[in-house]
N, C-alpha and C positions, 0 to 999 in steps of 0.2 A: 223725325225732326220736331223739336219742341214748339208749341203754339206761342205766338208773340202777345201773351196776355198783357204785359205792361204797356205795349204799344196800343193795344185795343183800348185799355182803360184810359190812357192819356188822350188818344184820338177821340174817344167818346166824350170826354170832358170838354175838349176844345170845340167839338161840333155843337155841344149843348150851349156853350158860351156864344158861339157864332150865331146860333139861331136866335138867342135872346137879343144880341146886339142888332141883328137884322130886323127886330121888331116882332118876331114870332111870339106867341103867347105860351102859357104853361103846357098845354097839351103837346106842343111840338118840341119843347125843351126837355120835358120829363123823360121820354124814352132814352135819350142819350145819357142823361145823368143816371138812369137806372142801370144802363149797361156799364157805366163807369163804376158805380157802387158794387154791382154784382161781380165784375171782374176783380175788383180789389178784394172783396170778401172771399172769393174763390181762391185767389192766390195767397193771401196773407192771413186769413182767418177772420173770425167774427169781429174782433176788436178793430182791426183796420177797416172792416166793412162798415161798422157803425160810424167810424170817423168819416169815411167817404160819404155815407148818407147824410151826416151833419153838414159837411161841406156843400153837398148838392142842395140841401134845404136852404142854406144861406144864399146860395147862388139864385135859387128860385125866388127868394124874397126880393132880389134886386130887380126883378122884372114884373110887370103887371100881370094880374090874373092868378096870383098864388092861391092854391087850394090846400087845406090841411090834409086832404086825402093823398096829395102828392108825397108828403112827408111819410105817411103811413106806407105808401107803396114803396118808397125808398128803403124804409126799415125792413119791410117784408122781403124785398129783393136781396137785401144784405143777408138776412137770416137764411133764406132759401139757397143762395149761392154758397154760403158757408157750409151748409149741410152737404151739398153736392160736392164741393171742393175738398171737404175734409177727407172723404174716402179716396179722392184722387191724390191728395197730398200724401196720405198714408201709404198708398200703393207706390207713389213715386219714391218716398223715403225708403220703403222696403226694397224696391228695385235698385236704388242707388247703393244701399248697404249691402245687398246681396252681390251686386256687381263688384263692389270693393272687396267683399269677402272672397268671391271667386277669383279675383285677380291675385289676392295674397296667396290663396291655395295653389293657383297655377304657378306662381313664382316659386313657391316652396317645392312643388312637385318637380319643376324643372331643375332645381338645385339638388335633389336627392342623389342622382347618379354621381355627383361630384365627391361624395363622401368616400374615403379610401378604406374605412374600417367601420365595423358596427359601433364601436365606441364613439368614433367621430360623428357618425350619423345620428345616434341617439342624443348626444350632447348638443347637436346643432338644432334640434327640433324646436326648443323654446324660443330661440332667437328668430327662427324663420316664421313662427306663428305668433310672435309677440303682439302684432297689431290686432289679432283676433281676440286677444285676452285683455284689451285695453281697460284699465281700471281695476283689473284683477291680477291673475298670474297664469303663466303656462309652465308646466313642469313635467319632467320625465322621472318616473319612479320605478325602481327595480325591486322585485320581490326578495325578501330575506326570510329566514325561518321564523322571525318574530313579527314580520309585517312588510314594510317597504322602506327603502333608503332612497333619498333624493339624489338623483344623478346630475340634473341640471335644471335651472329655473330662471325665468325672466318675469318680473324682477327677482333678485335673490331672496330666498326665504330664510328666516331664522330657524325654521323647523327642518331638521335633517332626517328624522325617522318618524314614522307613524305606524300604529298598529293596523292589522288587517280587518278592522271592524267597520271602517267607513265605506265611502263610495268606491274608493280604490279596491278595497277588499271584495266588494260585490262584483266589480268588473273582472277581477282575477278568478273568483270562484265560479261565476256564471260564464266566464270566457266569452263575454260579449259586451258591446258598449252600454254604458249606463248614463242616462241623461236625467238630471234632477232640475226641473224648472225653478223650484223654490226650495232652497236648502233649509229654510226654516221649518219645513214640513218633513224633513228627513231626519229620523231619530238617530241615525248613525253618523251624521255629518261631523267631520273634524275640522274646525275653523283654523285657517292659517293666520298667525299673528300679524296684525297690521293690515290685513286685506279685507275690504268690504265685499262680500259676495252675496249674490242672489241666486245665480245659476251655476251648476257644475256639470261638466261633461268628462267622463272617464272612458278612454279608448284603449283596449288591449292591443299590444303590438306582438305579432307572432313571429317565431323563427323555428323552422323545422317542426311545425305542428304543436308548439307549446308557447304559452304566453311568457315572454322574457322581460317585458316592461309595460308600463301603463302611461299613456299620454293623457295628462290631466289639464283641463282648462276651467278656470273659475273667473267669473266677472260679475259686476254689479247689475248688468242688464241681461234680459233673457236672450237665449239663442233662438234664432229663427229656425223653423223646421228645415229650410233649405241649407242653413249653415250646419246643422247637425248632420244632415245627409252628406254634405260635402266633406266634413271632417271625418266621417266614417270611411268614406272612400279614400281620403288621404291616409288614414291609418292602414287601410288595406294596401295602398301603394308602398308605404313604409315597410310593411311586413314582407311584401314581395322583394323589396330591396334588401332587407335583412337576409332572406333566403339566398338571394343572388350573391351577396357578400360572403355568406357561409360557403357557398359553392366555390367561389373564387379563392377563398382562404384554404379550402381543402386542396384544390389543384396546386396552388402555390406551395403549400407545405409539403405535399407528397413529392412534387418535383424537386424541391430543395433538399428534402430528406434523401431522395434517391441519389442526388449528386454527392451529398456528404458521405453516404455509405460507400459509394464507388471510390471516393478519394481516400477512404480509410484503409490502413494496411493491417490493423489488428482489431480484435474484438473490443479491447479497451478504448482504442481511439474512436471506433464507430459509436460506442456507447456514449462517450463524452460529447461528440459532435451532435448526435441525435438528441441527447438530453438538453443541451443548450438551445437547440432549435425549438423543441417542444415547450420548454418553460417559457420562452419568449412568446410563442404562439398563443398560449392560454393564460399569459400574464401571471405566472407563478415564479417563485424564487428558488424553491427547494425540490430536489428530486434525486432518486437513486435507481441505478440499474442493478438488480440482483440476479445472481446465477446460482442455481441449486447445485451444490457439490457435496454429495453425501449427506452428512449430518448437519451441514450449515449452508446458509445462503451467503455467498461472498459478493462483495460489492465490485462490480466491473467499473463503475464510474459513479460519481456523485457531484452535486453542485449546490451551493447555497447552505451547506451544513457548517455551522460554527460552534454549536454547543459542545463542550468537552465530552459529555456523556454520549452524545450521538456520534462524535468522531471515534470514540473508543468502540462503540457498537459497530461502526463501519470497518474498523481494523479487525475486530474479532469475528464478525459475521453474525448472522441471525441464527440462534440455536433452532434445532428442528422443532417445527410446530408452533413457533412463536412469531406473531406478527401477521399482518394481512398478506404479506408476500407468500408465506407458507399456506395460508388459507386459499389463496388463488391457485397456488401450485396443485393443491389437492382437488379443488372443485372445478378448475379450468374455467371459472366464470369471473369476469371483471367485477370489481367492488368499488363503489363510490359512496363516500359518507361525509357528512358535515358534523357528525357526532362521534368522533373517533374514540373518545374516552369510554363510551358505552359499549364498544366492540369487545367481545369476550377474549379475543386473541391479541388485544392491543399490546404493543411493546411497552413495558413499564417505564423506560426512559422517556418515550414520547408522551405517555399519559401524565407523567410527573411534570413535564414542561407545559402541559395544557394545550396540546395540539388538538385541533378539531377537524380540519378538512384534509382528507386523504383520498387518493384514488390508487388502486392497485390493478394492473392489467397484465394478463398473460401475453408473452411474446410467443407466437406459434412456433413450435419446433416440429418440423416435418418428421413423420413416422415415429414420434415419441409418444408414450402413453400419457405424458403430462408435459406441459410447457416447462422447459428447463430454465427459462429466464422470465423475470417479472419486473415490470416498470412501476415504480411507486413515485407519485407526485403529491405535494401537499403544502399546507401553510398552517400557521397557528390559528389565524382568524377563521371564523366560520364563513363558509361560502357555499351557496347552492350550485350544483353542477348542472349546466345547461345541456339539453339534448344535443345541440350542435357540437359542444365540446366533447361529449361522450362519443359521438359518431366520428369526430375528427381523430380522437385518440385511438379508437379501435382500428380505423383505416391505417393510421400511422404504425400501429403495432404489427399489422399484417405485412406492411412494407419492411419493417425492421426484421421480422422473422426471416424473410427471404435474403435480405442483405447479410444478416448475421450467420446464416447457414453457409453462405459462400466463404465468409471469413473463417468459420469453424473448419471447413474442409481445408482451407489454406493452412491453418495452424497445424492440422494433422500432417499435411505434407512436410511442413517445415520441421516438425518434431522428429519424423522419421529420418529426414535428411541429417538432422543433428546427430541422431543415433549412429548413422553411417559414419559420419566424420569422427565421432568419438571412438567408435570401434576400430577405426584405423590407427588409433594412438594408444588405446588401452586394452588390456586383456579382458576377456569376458567376465572374469571373477569380479573385477572392479565395476562392471557395468550392470550386473544383475539388478542391483537396487535402483540404478538409474532407469533401466527398462521398465521396471515395475512402477516406479514413480510416474513416469511418462504415461503409462497405460492407465493408471488410476486417474490421472489428470485429463486425459483425452477421451476416455470412454464414458459417456453420460451415465449417471447413476452410481458410479463407483465412489467408495470412500475408504476402502481398505482392500488388501490383496496379498497374494503370495505367489512366488515363482518356484516351481519345482523343476530341476534339471536332471536328465538321465546321465548318471556317472557310475561306473563300476557295478553295473547290473542292477541299479535301483534308482528311483527318483528321490532326490535330496532337496530339502528346502535351501535355496540359495539367497532368497531375499524375502522380506515380509514388511508390510506397511500397515500399522495399526495392530500388529500382533507381536508376540514375544518370539523373535527369531531364534534366540539361543535355546529356548525350550522346544521349539518346533524341530530344530536340527537334531534332536535326539531320536527322531523317528524317520524311517524311510518307507517307501511304497513300491510295491511290485507293479508290473504292468497291469495285472489283473485288478489290483486294488484301485488303480487310477481309472481304469475303464469302468469299474463299478460306480465310482463317484461321477465320472463323466456321463455315463448313462445312455449314450447314443451309439455305442458299438465301436469296434476297432476300425472299421472301414471309414466311418465318418470322422473319426479322430485323425486318421491318416490323410484325410482331405482338408484338415484344419478347420472344420466347421464348429463355430462357437455355439454354445447352448446356454439357455437361461433356465434356472431352477428357482422357484419361489416357495416360500414357506406356506403360502396359501394352497399350493398344489402337492408338495411332497415334504416329509419330515427331514429337513436337512441334517439336523443333529444326529438322528438315528442312522442315516447313511454314513455320516462321518465316523460314528462309533464302529461301523463294520470294517473300516479301513485303518483305524488308528486307535490306540488306547484312549478311552474317554477321559481319564485323569489328565492326559496331556493335551488332547485336542480341545477339551472344554476350557482349560485354563490358558494355555499358550495360544490356542487358535480361536477362542471365543465361539465355539461351534453353536452353543445355545443361543447366542445373540444374533446370528446371521439370519436376516430376513429374506435376502435374495442373493443369488450367486450367478455369475457369468463365468463359465469355464472355457478357455481358449486353448486347444491343442496347438502346438507349434511343430509341424512335421517337416521332414526333409528327406526326399528320396525314400519314401516308405517307412521312415523311422520317426517316431514322435520324440523330438529332442527335449521338449519341455511342455509343462502345463502352466498356463497363466490363469490364476483364479482371482476374480474381481468380485468384491462383496459390498453389500449395503446392509448396515446394521439397524436400520430404522424403517425402511419402506419396502414392503413386499413387491410393490409395483414400480420399483426404481428403474428397472431395465426395460428397454423396448427395442423395436426394430432399429432405431437410430443407434442404440448401444451395440447391436449385432453388426451393423455396418461399420462402425468405428473399429470394432474388434477384428472384423475381417480385413480391414484396411491394414491392421498391424501384423496380422498373422504371417503372411508370406515374407514381407521384409524382415521380420524378426527371425524367422527360420533361416533365411539366407545369412543374416548377420551373425547368428550364433554359429552356424557352420563355417562361414568364411573367416570369422574371427579366430577360430581355432587354427585353421590352416595358416592364416596370416601371421599368427603369433610364432609359429615354427619358422616360417620364412623370414620374418623380421629378425628373429634371434640369429639365424644363420647369416643374414645379410649384414648385421651390425657387429659380428664377432670375427676377430682375427683367427684364422684356422690354426695357426701355429701355437700361439700363446694362450688362446682362450679369452684374452682381454678384448674390450671394445676396439673397433677399428677407427679409421679417420672419419668415416661417415657417422659413426656413433658419436665421436667426439664433437663434430660440428653440430649435430642435432642436440645433444645434451647441453652444450655450451650455450646455445641460443635459448633453450628452455630455462636453464638456471639463471641466465642473465635477466630474462623477463621477470622471473620471480624476485630476484634481487632488486630490480627497479621498482616493482610493485610494492614490496614490503619493506624496502629501505634497509636491507642488510648487506654486508660486504661479501665479495666473491673474489677468489683468486684462482690462478691457474699456473702451471709450470710446464715447460718443454725441456725434456731431458735427452741429451745426445750421449751415446756410449763412447767413451774414450778407450782405445786399445782393441775395439772389436774387429777392426779391419785386419790387424795382425793375427788374431785368433782365426779368423775366417780364411786368410791367405795361407798361413803356415799349417794350420791343423785341418783345414778342409771345411766344406759347407756343412757337413753333418755335425761337426763340433760347433760350428757357428750357430746352427739352429738350436743345438742344446744350450748354448750360452744365452740365446734370446729367451728360451723357455725358463732357464734358471733366473734370469732377471725378472721375468713376469711373476714367478713364484715368490721371489724376494719382495717385490713390490706389494703383492697380495698379502704377504705375511705382515708387512709393516703398515698396511692400509688402515686408516681410521674409519669408524662408522660414518658413512655419508660421503667419503671421498670416492671419486670415480676415476678409474685408471684405464689407459688406452695405449695400444701400440700405434703410434702416429704414422709410422712408415719406416722401412729399413731398420736402422739401429736407433731410431728416435722413439721415445715414449712421451706420454703427456698425462697430466692429471688435472682434475677440476676439484677445487676445494670450496663447497658452499659454506656460507656463514663464517668465512675465514678471512681475516685481515691479512695485510702483507707480512706483518710480523709473524703471525701464526703460520703463514704459508712458508716462510723462510725456514722456520724451525722444522716443519714437516719435511721439506725438501732436503734439508741437511741430514735428517734421519734416513731418508731414502738413499742419499748419496753414500753415507757411511756404510749402509748395508750392502750396496752394490760393490763398493770398493773391496769387500772381503771375498768377492767371487774371483777365483783363478782357475785356469785350464792349462795343464801341463806347463806351469810356470809363467804363463801369460795372464796377468791380472787386468781386470776392467776398472775403469774410472768413469767419471761423468762430468759434463758441462751443463749447467742448468740456468735457464732464464725464467724469472718470475714476474708476473704482472698482476695487478689487482684493480677491481672496480670499487669505487669510481675514479680513483686518482690517476690511473693510467689509461682510461678510456671508458666509453659507455656503449661501444658496439663490439661484436665479436672480432671484426677485422682489426680494430684499434688495439684490443687486448692481445690478439695473436701477434700482431706486428711488434708490440712492445716486448713480449716474452721472447719471440724469435730473435730480435735484435740483441737482447741481453744474453741470450744463449751463445750467439756468435761472439759477443764481447768477452764472455767468460772463456771461450775457446781461444780467442786471440791473446788474452792476457795470461792464459795458463791457470785460471782460477776455477774453482769448483762451481761457483754460482755468482751471478750478478742479478740484483733485484732493484 
């Protein structure tokens, strides 16, 4: 509780006056006036004390018995009280200022947890501490490669960047607070325009063990030691809050990243979703997900790329060995740079555009010798990478690796399913290239390959990707030659075990020369260029039906355990598909063929009509069909017997085949009805062809009984756009022709 000095002073003055009025002399009045003078001097300083001494002297003159020594005593009491009171006043002022400072710091500390992000927290600090920098300024500065950049300041400063030579630079280099009581004695001091400064305090702010910003206070009056200590502790609290926000951001990002990966159905979709999230998290605009596929890195997804030269690069892919993505692929180490142009493997297009800041991180690929995918993020402007950002991206990449592996396996399942479906519809000869293409795409490390199939006592090249198939087809291989190339023996070949052979381990070209003429295998097969090979036998019931060779022409370590797993995944299904497709081809030909005439049957007609109609719709060309009913066939069958009737049907089929144009499809529709499908044919053309068929059939006679026809013609799109509509139109017109006694109605 504060002492009532004003009351004491006033009370002493009144008591002195009362003593004089009551007739007391100087010795009784003087003590009260001395108390009045001393209290005033103690409270308000020497000036007010001398004034109080003067007032007291005048009052003594009003009463008898005045002594000059009384005035001296009053002056002495004023001086003594001032000396004692000065230290008390100073202590009081310091205590008051310290209390005010502590109150501001406490309020600022209470507000720290309200910040939702590190950016918001740092930007709020000057406003929260503005009262402590009264008359000067409070600012937050972030390090750059050249010095510091002003993030926020109260009041605003005209100075946005400063070199690292001043007090801020000392705080960053020494990684500890720097207090300069008198900046006039600081040789490296950098004055702020328009701000009068005596003292400066620079406080490093830490995040994940590194200084990420400096809180700087400048003001025209000194900092009390207690203020300096309080502000140091405040900076420590801010650093703890920055660590907390970094932890929260990590958990939030990884949780959101996991959710986005789970919702993705393809690798490309996962890459797009992850890229958008990561760019937002670290405040960048541009990024690309690269995937190593043979001789190039191909872009799975990209965002923020607008320059034509970069868009072309994304379309074409990164050539082998060019760019930080390939460097990370080979070293398996992440790379962060703010001086991209100085990197020896910099992409010329990026260097020409003046890009500076880039990060390239490997996406872990389980069981792979190297990461198959690389995340690249960047911006043109220079930017230092914070440790928290680096740790955040590394954690995100581990999560991405797991999520993308799931989608990779899913893609392999879907690719095999597609092969099954395609083999149901196409002969294996048409699918050899498709199988090879899918294998090169799905097996990590592949960029070229070939497929050899066992036919007529030898292995023949049936498909090649990246090689000259026509040249390779001039050579065949015996089982012994293929086992020499395979190298693991017949037993493991019959088990479908894939093997990897690298140029670092064995001379691939020399082995190739032992199985095929060098002049062919070196030119058509590029044997001298192959750096790594994965050979996959495709067995079925003890017989190796084919050998699938997958090659890399650039990297001896391109294949790994993940490549073998992918190859094993394809081996058994491909073996079944190759075997079953052969059997299915024979069965389908039987099921779709009329046993008597050799023409397609009704089932074949329905199938091919639907296929041809889809093509006509897709490519916009006309399509026509005809239904033909034999006239006079019943008489032949009834009078001459079924044997002659069957002969008549076979002769009609032979006649139609003889008159058939290339591309026309002929069918025995049922009984004595035939049908034809005319792709790329308008109604006018179909009528002409139908009349030619009719004329040829009218020349067929059996023991004096001649055949005739009634034909109905329909065309897409004028007569319908579905198989049922076209069939209905043609069938109706055929019956109209029969009713009218005409050859044809169209």
